[in-house]
C-alpha positions in Angstrom: 0.0 0.0 0.0 2.8 2.4 0.9 4.6 1.6 -2.3 1.4 2.1 -4.4 0.7 5.4 -2.6 4.2 6.6 -3.5 3.7 5.8 -7.1 0.4 7.6 -7.2 1.9 10.6 -5.4 4.9 10.7 -7.8 2.6 10.4 -10.8 0.4 13.2 -9.6 3.4 15.4 -9.0 4.8 14.6 -12.4 1.4 15.3 -14.0 1.0 18.6 -12.2 4.5 19.6 -13.4 3.5 18.8 -17.0 0.3 20.8 -16.6 2.2 23.8 -15.1 4.8 23.6 -17.9 2.0 23.5 -20.5 0.2 26.4 -19.0 3.5 28.3 -18.7 4.3 27.7 -22.4 0.8 28.8 -23.4 1.3 32.1 -21.7 4.1 32.9 -24.1 2.6 34.4 -27.3 2.5 32.5 -30.5 3.6 34.5 -33.6 2.1 34.3 -37.1 4.0 36.5 -39.6 2.3 36.8 -43.0 4.4 38.5 -45.6 3.0 39.5 -49.1 5.4 40.0 -52.0 5.6 43.3 -53.8 2.4 44.6 -52.3 2.1 48.4 -52.2 1.1 50.2 -49.0 -2.0 51.4 -50.9 -3.2 47.9 -52.0 -5.5 47.2 -49.1 -8.8 48.5 -48.1 -7.6 49.6 -44.7 -4.9 51.6 -46.3 -7.2 53.5 -48.5 -7.5 51.5 -51.8 -10.8 52.5 -53.4 -11.5 49.1 -54.8 -9.6 46.4 -52.9 -11.8 43.8 -51.3 -9.8 42.8 -48.2 -12.2 42.2 -45.3 -10.0 39.8 -43.4 -6.8 41.9 -43.6 -8.9 44.9 -42.7 -10.2 43.0 -39.7 -6.6 43.0 -38.4 -6.6 46.7 -38.6 -9.9 46.9 -36.7 -8.8 44.5 -34.0 -5.2 45.7 -33.9 -2.9 48.6 -34.9 -2.2 49.8 -38.4 1.2 51.5 -38.8 1.6 54.0 -41.7 5.4 54.6 -41.3 6.9 51.2 -41.2 9.9 50.8 -43.5 11.5 47.8 -45.3 15.3 47.5 -45.1 15.6 46.9 -48.8 13.7 47.5 -52.1 13.8 43.9 -53.3 12.9 40.6 -51.8 16.1 39.3 -50.3 17.4 42.5 -48.6 14.0 43.2 -47.0 13.6 39.6 -45.7 17.2 39.7 -44.4 16.3 42.7 -42.2 13.3 41.0 -40.7 15.1 37.7 -40.0 18.5 39.0 -38.6 18.0 42.6 -37.5 21.0 43.5 -39.7 21.0 45.8 -42.6 21.5 43.9 -45.9 24.5 46.2 -46.8 26.3 45.0 -43.7 26.8 41.5 -45.1 30.1 40.7 -46.8 28.5 38.0 -48.9 25.3 38.5 -50.8 22.5 36.9 -48.8 20.6 35.4 -51.8 23.8 33.5 -52.7 25.2 32.6 -49.3 22.5 33.1 -46.7 23.0 34.8 -43.4 26.5 33.6 -42.5 27.2 33.8 -38.8 24.2 36.1 -38.1 21.6 34.7 -35.7 18.0 34.7 -36.8 14.7 35.3 -34.9 13.7 31.7 -35.6 17.0 30.4 -34.0 16.5 32.5 -30.9 12.9 31.5 -30.4 13.6 27.8 -31.2 16.3 27.8 -28.5 13.6 29.0 -26.1 11.3 26.1 -26.9 9.2 27.5 -29.7 8.1 25.3 -32.6 9.3 27.2 -35.7 8.1 26.9 -39.3 8.5 28.6 -42.6 6.1 28.2 -45.5 6.2 29.7 -49.0 8.9 31.9 -50.5 12.4 32.0 -49.0 14.8 33.8 -51.4 17.7 34.0 -49.0 20.7 31.7 -49.7 19.5 28.4 -50.9 20.5 25.3 -52.8 19.1 24.7 -56.3 15.7 23.6 -55.0 15.2 26.9 -53.1 15.5 25.3 -49.7 17.7 27.1 -47.1 21.2 25.5 -46.8 21.0 26.2 -43.0 17.9 25.4 -41.0 18.2 28.8 -39.1 16.4 27.3 -36.2 13.4 26.3 -38.3 11.9 23.0 -37.3 10.0 22.8 -40.6 10.6 24.4 -43.9 8.4 24.1 -47.0 9.3 26.2 -50.0 6.1 26.1 -51.9 5.6 27.8 -55.2 2.4 29.1 -56.8 -0.7 26.9 -56.4 -2.4 25.7 -59.5 -6.0 24.6 -60.0 -7.1 26.3 -56.8 -8.9 29.6 -55.9 -5.7 31.4 -55.0 -2.0 30.9 -56.0 -0.9 31.0 -52.3 -3.5 28.5 -51.1 -1.1 25.5 -50.8 1.4 27.3 -48.7 -1.3 28.7 -46.4 -2.7 25.2 -46.1 0.7 23.9 -45.0 1.1 26.6 -42.4 -2.4 25.9 -41.1 -1.5 22.2 -40.7 1.7 23.3 -38.8 -0.4 25.4 -36.4 -2.8 22.6 -35.7 0.0 20.2 -34.9 1.8 22.7 -32.6 -1.2 24.3 -30.9 -0.3 23.0 -27.5 3.1 24.6 -27.5 4.3 28.1 -28.4 5.0 28.5 -32.1 6.5 30.9 -34.6 5.5 30.6 -38.2 6.4 32.6 -41.3 3.8 32.5 -44.1 5.5 34.2 -46.9 3.4 34.2 -50.1 3.9 35.1 -53.7 1.0 37.5 -54.2 1.2 40.2 -55.6 4.5 39.4 -57.4 4.1 39.1 -61.2 3.0 37.3 -63.1 -0.5 37.9 -61.9 -2.7 35.1 -63.3 -6.1 35.7 -64.9 -8.9 34.9 -62.4 -11.7 32.9 -63.9 -14.3 33.3 -62.8 -13.8 36.6 -61.1 -15.1 37.1 -57.6 -18.6 38.6 -57.6 -17.3 41.6 -55.6 -14.9 42.5 -58.4 -16.5 41.1 -61.6 -18.5 44.2 -62.3 -16.0 46.8 -61.2 -15.9 50.0 -63.3 -12.6 51.8 -62.8 -12.6 55.5 -62.1 -9.0 56.5 -62.7 -9.4 59.9 -61.0 -9.3 58.1 -57.7 -5.6 57.4 -58.2 -2.4 59.5 -58.5 -0.1 60.3 -61.4 2.0 57.2 -60.5 -0.9 54.9 -61.3 -1.9 57.0 -64.2 1.4 56.1 -65.8 0.7 52.4 -65.2 -2.8 52.7 -66.7 -1.3 54.4 -69.7 1.3 51.7 -70.2 -1.3 48.9 -70.0 -3.3 50.6 -72.8 -0.2 51.3 -74.8 0.7 47.7 -74.8 -2.7 46.8 -76.1 -4.3 45.2 -73.1 -7.8 45.8 -71.6 -7.0 47.9 -68.5 -10.2 47.1 -66.5 -9.7 43.4 -67.1 -6.1 43.6 -65.9 -7.1 45.6 -62.9 -9.8 43.2 -61.9 -7.3 40.3 -62.2 -4.9 42.2 -59.8 -7.7 42.8 -57.3 -8.8 39.2 -57.5 -5.2 38.1 -56.7 -5.2 40.3 -53.6 -8.7 39.0 -52.7 -7.5 35.4 -52.9 -4.7 36.3 -50.4 -7.3 37.9 -48.1 -9.3 34.8 -48.1 -6.3 32.8 -47.1 -5.6 35.2 -44.3 -9.2 34.7 -43.2 -8.6 30.9 -43.0 -5.7 31.5 -40.6 -7.8 33.9 -38.4 -10.7 31.4 -38.4 -8.3 28.6 -37.3 -6.9 30.7 -34.4 -10.5 31.3 -33.3 -11.5 27.7 -33.5 -8.4 26.5 -31.6 -9.0 29.3 -29.0 -5.5 30.7 -29.7 -6.4 34.1 -31.0 -6.0 35.9 -27.6 -2.5 34.6 -27.2 -1.2 35.0 -30.8 0.6 37.9 -32.3 -0.6 38.1 -35.9 1.3 40.4 -38.3 0.6 41.2 -41.9 3.1 43.1 -44.0 4.9 43.2 -47.4 8.6 42.9 -48.3 8.7 46.2 -50.2 6.6 48.5 -52.4 4.5 47.7 -55.5 6.5 46.7 -58.6 6.7 49.3 -61.3 5.9 48.7 -65.0 9.4 50.0 -65.6 10.7 46.6 -64.6 10.1 45.6 -68.3 11.7 48.6 -69.9 14.9 46.6 -70.6 13.0 44.1 -72.7 10.0 45.8 -74.3 9.1 42.7 -76.3 8.7 40.8 -73.0 6.4 43.5 -71.8 4.3 43.2 -75.0 4.1 39.4 -74.8 3.5 39.0 -71.1 1.9 42.1 -69.7 -1.5 40.5 -69.5 -0.2 37.9 -67.0 2.5 40.1 -65.6 0.4 43.3 -65.1 1.7 45.2 -62.1 -1.1 47.4 -61.0 -0.1 47.7 -57.4 -0.5 51.0 -55.7 1.9 52.9 -53.4 -1.0 54.9 -51.9 0.0 58.2 -53.5 3.6 57.9 -52.5 6.4 58.3 -55.1 8.1 55.3 -56.6 7.8 51.6 -55.9 9.9 48.4 -55.8 13.6 48.9 -56.8 13.4 52.6 -55.7 14.4 54.2 -52.3 11.5 56.7 -52.6 8.7 56.3 -50.1 6.6 54.1 -52.4 9.4 51.6 -52.5 10.3 51.4 -48.9 7.2 52.2 -46.9 5.2 49.1 -46.3 1.9 48.0 -44.8 2.3 46.7 -41.2 -0.6 45.4 -39.2 -0.4 43.9 -35.7 -3.2 42.1 -33.8 -2.7 40.8 -30.2 -5.9 41.1 -28.2 -5.5 42.8 -24.9 -1.9 43.8 -25.6 -1.9 45.8 -28.9 -4.6 48.5 -29.0 -7.5 47.8 -31.3 -8.7 50.0 -34.1 -5.7 52.3 -33.8 -3.6 54.0 -36.4 0.0 55.0 -35.6 1.1 57.8 -37.9 3.9 58.9 -35.6 6.4 56.2 -35.0 9.0 55.5 -37.6 9.7 51.8 -37.4 11.9 49.4 -39.4 12.0 45.7 -40.3 15.2 45.7 -38.3 13.0 46.1 -35.2 11.2 42.8 -35.7 13.7 40.6 -34.0 14.5 42.6 -30.8 10.8 43.4 -30.3 9.7 39.8 -30.5 12.5 38.8 -28.2 11.3 41.3 -25.6 7.6 40.3 -25.9 8.4 36.6 -25.6 11.0 37.0 -22.8 13.7 35.5 -25.1 17.3 36.1 -24.1 19.2 38.2 -26.5 22.0 40.7 -26.6 20.6 44.1 -27.8 24.1 45.2 -28.8 24.3 42.3 -31.3 21.5 43.7 -33.5 20.9 46.9 -35.4 17.1 47.2 -34.7 15.4 48.5 -31.6 13.0 47.0 -29.1 9.8 48.9 -29.9 7.4 46.7 -27.8 6.1 49.9 -26.1 5.1 51.3 -29.5 3.3 48.1 -30.5 1.4 48.3 -27.2 0.2 51.8 -27.9 3.0 54.3 -27.3 3.5 57.2 -29.8 7.2 57.2 -29.2 9.2 57.9 -32.3 12.7 56.2 -32.1 15.4 58.7 -32.9 17.8 57.0 -35.3 18.8 57.2 -38.9 17.4 54.6 -41.4 19.5 53.8 -44.4 19.0 52.3 -47.9 21.5 51.3 -50.5 20.3 51.1 -54.1 21.7 53.1 -57.0 23.1 55.4 -54.4 22.4 55.7 -50.7 19.6 57.3 -48.8 19.0 58.2 -45.2 15.8 59.1 -43.3 16.3 61.2 -40.1 13.0 62.8 -39.3 11.8 65.0 -40.7 14.4 64.9 -43.5 15.2 62.3 -46.1 18.3 62.6 -48.3 19.0 60.7 -51.5 22.6 60.6 -52.8 22.5 60.1 -56.5 24.9 60.4 -59.4 23.2 63.5 -60.7 23.2 65.2 -57.3 21.5 65.1 -53.9 17.8 65.1 -53.3 16.5 66.4 -50.0 12.8 66.2 -48.9 11.0 67.4 -45.8 8.9 64.4 -44.9 6.6 66.4 -42.6 5.7 68.8 -45.4 6.3 66.7 -48.5 5.8 63.0 -47.8 5.4 62.3 -51.5 8.9 63.6 -52.2 7.9 66.1 -54.9 10.1 69.1 -54.1 13.8 68.8 -53.8 15.0 71.4 -51.2 18.7 70.4 -51.1 19.9 73.7 -52.6 17.9 75.8 -50.1 19.1 73.7 -47.1 22.8 73.1 -47.6 23.6 72.6 -43.9 21.0 69.9 -43.5 22.1 68.3 -46.7 25.7 68.2 -45.5 24.7 66.9 -42.1 22.8 64.0 -43.6 25.5 63.3 -46.1 27.9 63.0 -43.2 25.5 60.5 -41.6 25.6 58.4 -44.8 29.4 58.7 -45.0 29.8 57.5 -41.4 27.5 54.6 -42.2 29.4 53.7 -45.3 32.6 53.3 -43.3 31.0 50.5 -41.2 30.1 48.4 -44.3 32.3 45.9 -46.1 33.9 47.2 -49.3 33.7 44.0 -51.4 30.6 41.9 -51.5 31.1 38.2 -52.4 28.7 36.8 -54.9 28.6 33.4 -56.6 30.9 33.4 -59.5 32.6 36.6 -58.3 34.7 37.5 -55.3 
């Protein structure tokens, strides 16, 4: 009897320990990071698009916080994703990340995985891979599925979202971090047949858009393609992504995980410009119907491949019930993809060395503070640029461009000549930054 009592007592103690550990784990927030590809900051209903049908993504804005001044670290896929994953500026790597990966830089998935998080990545990677597109290093990811465009389904990202949903189901009893990195809206945008009812009868009023979109509309007509049909296809592509986001939100509700899950939706950089085809006009003529790029930068200048605001300012939505304010718009805080890693570490009580990373812990901003971190943000593409509120300086071969973001967020009036001291001050910031960067970048086939 005494022996049996001891066994029962030990079993009860062990079981209670497991329950405590389970409950303790469940108090650590899960993270779902959904990243669109080449989506302009103006491509969503909650960011002001006059025609976009995005009720599920808009729900994140209603139930969380929408940031209007969140910046990508690059103007193409790999550099931007590098900033999110490592909290290091892409220009700081001595080997190009798309060829060689992150080197000795630690990633957010490694840090969380070391703390007991189940970690997964589904969809596009585009950072250092073998010939099958799979990362050469696991980067602390328990599960990686590089999934291309879906075919024969309602949306071209459906398969990768389905894989991510399966991952969440299997790991619902432990803290998890999952990247869901889709292909929408990267060209080619496939024809949608049939079109969703909400889009099928759309009649485009071009006056609702700016001159940047007017040029895209003109190009589409010049190349001989039906503008409204191309526009409907683009909106249908975005709508299919919204439906996939809705399935994730529904799952979190069904599993009763919504209250303890940080859900983020963003994009890697701004909308792709039609100018991407200028080097091969025949390609544009042949493929523009499928490759139409009618993404909108929300009235900002430029897009993908450019360091103007339309290329680097991205949508960023956070929902975390009870922690992140609902139905709030933050127009004040200037945040960066570099801040992703240190902020998540702070919110998940994950050990990290702040001095090891370039980004900042902005957990207080996520939770409702209007604090605007004072630090310069840099970009390197066809010259360098720096943003130090309220000024933004572009260093170009044909001379500097200076814009007062507070008065001229669309970067229409170059005031470099009338503000020589500010221009020089920011040029000095860029020069100081350049001195911290490697001089020679190793690429495959080149040293």
